C-alpha positions in Angstrom: 38.7 -21.6 12.2 40.4 -19.5 10.6 42.8 -16.7 11.7 42.9 -12.8 10.6 46.2 -13.4 7.7 44.0 -16.6 6.3 41.5 -15.0 4.7 41.4 -13.9 1.2 38.2 -14.4 0.0 34.9 -15.1 0.7 31.4 -15.3 -0.7 28.7 -13.6 -0.6 24.8 -15.1 -1.7 21.0 -14.1 -1.0 18.8 -17.2 -0.4 15.6 -17.5 0.4 12.3 -14.8 -0.3 13.8 -11.1 -1.1 13.5 -8.6 1.1 13.8 -5.1 0.9 18.0 -4.4 1.9 19.5 -7.2 0.8 21.4 -5.2 -1.6 22.1 -3.1 0.8 23.8 -5.7 3.1 25.8 -7.3 -0.1 27.0 -3.7 -0.4 28.2 -3.7 2.9 29.6 -6.9 3.3 31.2 -5.3 -0.2 32.8 -2.9 0.8 33.7 -4.1 4.7 35.2 -7.0 3.3 37.6 -4.5 0.4 38.5 -2.2 2.9 40.2 -5.2 4.9 42.3 -6.4 1.5 39.4 -9.1 1.3 38.6 -9.8 -2.0 34.5 -10.7 -2.8 32.5 -13.3 -4.4 29.2 -12.8 -4.9 27.4 -16.2 -5.9 24.3 -16.0 -7.4 20.4 -17.6 -7.0 21.4 -18.8 -4.0 22.8 -22.0 -3.1 21.6 -23.2 -6.3 25.2 -20.8 -7.2 26.8 -22.2 -5.2 26.4 -26.1 -7.2 26.5 -24.4 -10.2 29.6 -22.7 -9.3 27.2 -19.3 -10.8 29.4 -16.4 -9.7 30.5 -13.4 -9.9 33.8 -10.6 -8.8 32.5 -8.3 -6.7 33.9 -5.0 -6.2 33.3 -1.0 -5.2 31.5 -0.2 -8.4 29.4 -3.5 -9.1 28.0 -2.6 -5.7 27.9 1.6 -6.2 24.9 2.7 -5.9 22.7 -0.7 -4.9 22.5 0.9 -1.4 18.2 2.1 -2.5 17.1 -0.7 -4.3 14.8 -3.1 -3.5 15.3 -6.8 -4.6 18.5 -8.3 -4.6 21.3 -8.7 -7.6 22.9 -11.6 -6.7 19.2 -13.3 -7.2 17.4 -15.7 -5.1 16.2 -19.0 -5.4 15.1 -22.1 -3.1 17.1 -25.5 -3.7 15.7 -28.4 -3.2 18.9 -30.4 -5.5 21.0 -28.2 -1.6 18.7 -30.1 0.8 20.6 -34.0 -0.6 24.0 -34.6 0.9 25.1 -35.2 -2.6 24.0 -31.5 -3.9 25.6 -30.0 0.2 28.9 -32.1 -1.4 28.2 -30.2 -4.7 29.1 -27.0 -3.3 31.3 -27.2 -1.1 33.6 -28.8 -3.5 32.6 -24.8 -5.2 34.0 -23.3 -1.8 36.8 -25.1 -2.7 37.7 -25.1 -5.7 36.7 -21.5 -5.5 39.4 -20.9 -2.6 36.7 -19.1 -0.4 37.7 -19.0 3.1 34.3 -18.4 4.4 30.3 -17.4 2.9 27.9 -14.6 3.8 24.7 -16.0 3.6 22.0 -13.6 3.4 18.5 -14.1 4.2 16.1 -16.1 6.9 15.6 -20.0 9.2 16.5 -22.0 5.6 19.5 -20.0 4.3 21.0 -20.1 8.1 20.4 -23.9 8.0 21.8 -24.6 4.8 25.3 -22.5 6.3 25.2 -24.8 9.3 25.3 -27.4 6.6 28.4 -25.7 5.2 29.5 -25.3 8.6 29.5 -29.2 9.6 31.5 -29.3 6.2 34.3 -27.1 7.5 32.8 -24.1 5.5 33.4 -20.3 7.8 29.4 -19.0 7.3 28.0 -15.9 9.1 23.9 -16.0 8.7 22.3 -12.4 8.0 18.6 -12.5 9.0 17.0 -10.8 6.5 13.3 -10.8 6.3 9.8 -8.8 5.5 8.6 -11.6 8.5 10.9 -10.6 11.1 10.7 -13.9 12.2 14.4 -15.1 13.5 13.9 -16.2 17.1 17.0 -15.0 18.1 16.8 -11.3 16.6 15.0 -8.8 17.8 15.1 -7.2 14.1 15.3 -8.5 10.4 16.5 -6.6 7.3 13.5 -5.6 5.5 10.2 -5.6 7.7 10.4 -2.5 8.0 10.3 -1.3 4.7 7.4 -4.3 4.0 5.0 -3.1 7.3 5.9 0.6 5.4 4.1 -0.5 2.0 1.5 -2.5 3.4 0.5 0.3 5.8 0.5 2.9 2.3 -1.7 0.8 0.4 -4.4 -0.1 3.5 -4.5 3.8 4.2 -5.6 4.4 0.7 -8.1 1.7 0.8 -9.4 3.3 4.3 -10.0 5.7 1.8 -12.6 3.6 -0.2 -13.9 1.8 2.9 -14.9 4.7 4.8 -16.8 6.5 1.4 -18.7 3.5 0.7 -19.2 2.7 4.5 -17.5 -0.6 4.3 -15.4 -4.2 5.8 -12.8 -4.4 4.1 -10.0 -7.7 4.9 -6.8 -7.1 4.0 -4.3 -10.4 4.2 -1.0 -9.2 4.8 2.1 -12.0 4.3 3.4 -13.8 7.7 3.3 -17.6 6.7 4.3 -18.9 10.1 3.7 -15.6 12.2 2.1 -12.4 12.8 4.8 -9.9 13.0 4.1 -8.0 10.5 0.3 -8.3 10.8 -0.2 -7.1 14.7 2.5 -4.1 13.6 0.4 -3.1 10.4 -2.6 -3.3 12.2 -1.4 -1.6 15.7 -0.1 1.9 12.7 -3.7 1.9 10.9 -5.7 1.7 13.6 -7.1 -2.1 12.3 -11.1 -2.8 13.8 -9.4 -6.5 14.7 -6.1 -7.6 13.5 -5.7 -12.3 12.8 -2.1 -13.6 13.8 -1.4 -17.5 13.7 0.0 -17.4 17.0 -3.7 -16.2 18.8 -6.1 -19.1 20.2 -8.9 -16.9 21.2 -12.1 -17.8 18.3 -13.2 -16.0 15.8 -16.6 -15.0 17.5 -14.0 -13.2 20.0 -11.2 -11.9 18.1 -13.8 -10.4 15.0 -17.2 -10.6 15.0 -17.4 -9.0 18.3 -15.8 -6.6 17.4 -17.3 -5.2 14.7 -20.3 -5.4 16.4 -18.7 -2.7 19.0 -17.4 -0.2 16.8 -20.9 -0.2 14.9 -22.4 0.4 18.0 -19.4 2.9 18.9 -20.6 4.7 15.6 -18.6 3.5 12.9 -20.1 2.1 9.6 -15.8 0.9 8.2 -14.1 -1.3 9.7 -11.0 -3.1 8.6 -9.6 -6.5 8.8 -6.0 -7.1 8.8 -5.4 -10.9 8.4 -1.9 -12.4 8.6 -1.5 -15.1 5.5 -0.8 -17.9 8.3 -3.9 -17.1 10.4 -6.3 -17.8 7.7 -7.1 -17.1 3.8 -8.6 -13.9 3.7 -11.5 -14.7 1.3 -12.7 -17.5 4.7 -12.9 -14.5 7.0 -15.2 -12.8 4.5 -17.2 -15.6 4.0 -17.3 -16.3 7.9 -18.5 -11.9 9.0 -20.6 -12.3 6.0 -22.4 -15.4 7.4 -22.3 -14.0 10.5 -23.3 -11.0 10.6 -24.7 -10.3 6.6 -22.0 -7.9 6.3 -19.8 -8.4 2.6 -16.2 -7.7 2.7 -14.3 -6.8 0.1 -10.9 -8.9 0.3 -7.6 -7.4 -0.5 -4.6 -9.8 -0.2 -1.5 -7.1 -0.8 1.1 -10.1 -1.9 4.1 -9.8 -3.3 4.1 -6.2 -3.9 5.2 -6.2 0.0 9.1 -7.8 -0.9 9.3 -4.9 -3.0 10.4 -1.3 -3.0 13.1 1.4 -1.7 14.3 0.1 1.2 13.6 2.5 4.3 16.4 4.5 6.2 15.7 2.3 9.2 16.6 -0.9 6.5 19.3 0.2 4.9 21.3 1.5 8.7 20.8 -1.9 10.0 21.5 -4.4 6.4 25.0 -1.8 6.6 25.6 -2.5 10.2 24.6 -5.9 9.7 26.9 -6.8 6.7 29.9 -4.9 8.5 30.0 -7.2 11.3 29.8 -10.4 9.5 33.0 -9.3 7.7 34.8 -8.3 10.8 33.5 -12.1 12.2 34.9 -14.3 9.6 37.8 -12.3 9.1 38.5 -12.2 12.8 38.8 -16.3 12.3 34.7 -16.8 13.8 32.3 -19.1 12.5 29.2 -20.2 12.4 27.3 -16.9 13.4 24.1 -15.5 13.3 23.8 -11.2 13.7 21.8 -10.5 15.2 20.5 -7.1 16.5 19.4 -7.1 20.2 18.2 -4.0 21.8 19.7 -1.9 19.3 22.5 -3.7 19.6 24.9 -5.4 17.4 25.9 -8.5 18.7 26.6 -12.0 16.6 25.1 -15.8 18.2 25.5 -19.4 17.0 23.6 -21.0 14.7 22.8 -23.8 16.0 21.6 -21.7 19.2 19.8 -19.0 17.4 17.6 -21.7 15.1 16.8 -23.1 18.8 15.4 -20.0 20.2 12.0 -19.4 19.3 9.9 -16.0 18.4 6.3 -15.4 20.6 5.0 -12.0 18.8 5.6 -9.0 21.2 2.6 -9.1 24.0 3.4 -5.6 24.3 1.8 -4.6 21.3 -1.1 -7.3 21.2 -2.2 -5.5 25.0 -2.2 -2.5 23.0 -4.2 -4.0 20.6 -6.5 -5.5 22.3 -7.1 -1.5 23.9 -7.3 0.1 20.8 -9.3 -2.8 18.5 -13.7 -2.8 18.2 -13.8 0.4 20.1 
């Protein structure tokens, strides 16, 4: 455990899938640290960079004018080598060689498991949740979700214009490998006819076909189906619709476009608050924490406890969706 006076130099990295607002978080870590007289080393390409010593000194100028940029200036990667004991030891050796008193790790579940591994070797760590899936269980909000949702909404609004003109059905696949938070939120925002999420146990007939039928009976001739990638392929969903009710949908997979773009005000501010809190914890001697936003309040939780949490979809949003779709 660090004492405040012992913190002289910390590292910051981004790992896993990128999300809008990561740069704002890096900027906040750097500026908050410098404000306290702490030096910051940027670790490029995630845990690969920590293994290989791929580093850069960060100061006020190096993070100037990045708050509005998507992606991550530190680059990101997934590291198979870091999953091994040998890879972790190399990363620990790099930390000791560079004299790092702590690491701020920005990313998702895999990023935090990596930070947890470092902590077991005596490295002080703090994680900042950044994933467009918004599936980190110990926080109500993850950096990047709002921007990704707005990107998807903008795309779907444009698709709706042409679907309405041609009286067609559109199946849109959004990201969400194991979680339907993004699809549910986007579906509510665009007024979707039906939404498919991995968490739902209802059958296809109930979730999609009956809702399209009800919409048609209510006078609608175009239909918008939003699918989380973890709930099934949009192509497969479109084929099922065609086979069942003889409508031939148009398929759009939004893919990685959802990860890019200028972060929204919500993501910039949240990232800035989280970065500041992360440095505050390390400077005060804290370690093994994940920054969390709970009911608008910034707090932190032990990594092991955080990783053990489970996060289902928002049932209030789901109830509202059930009332809004297929009518």
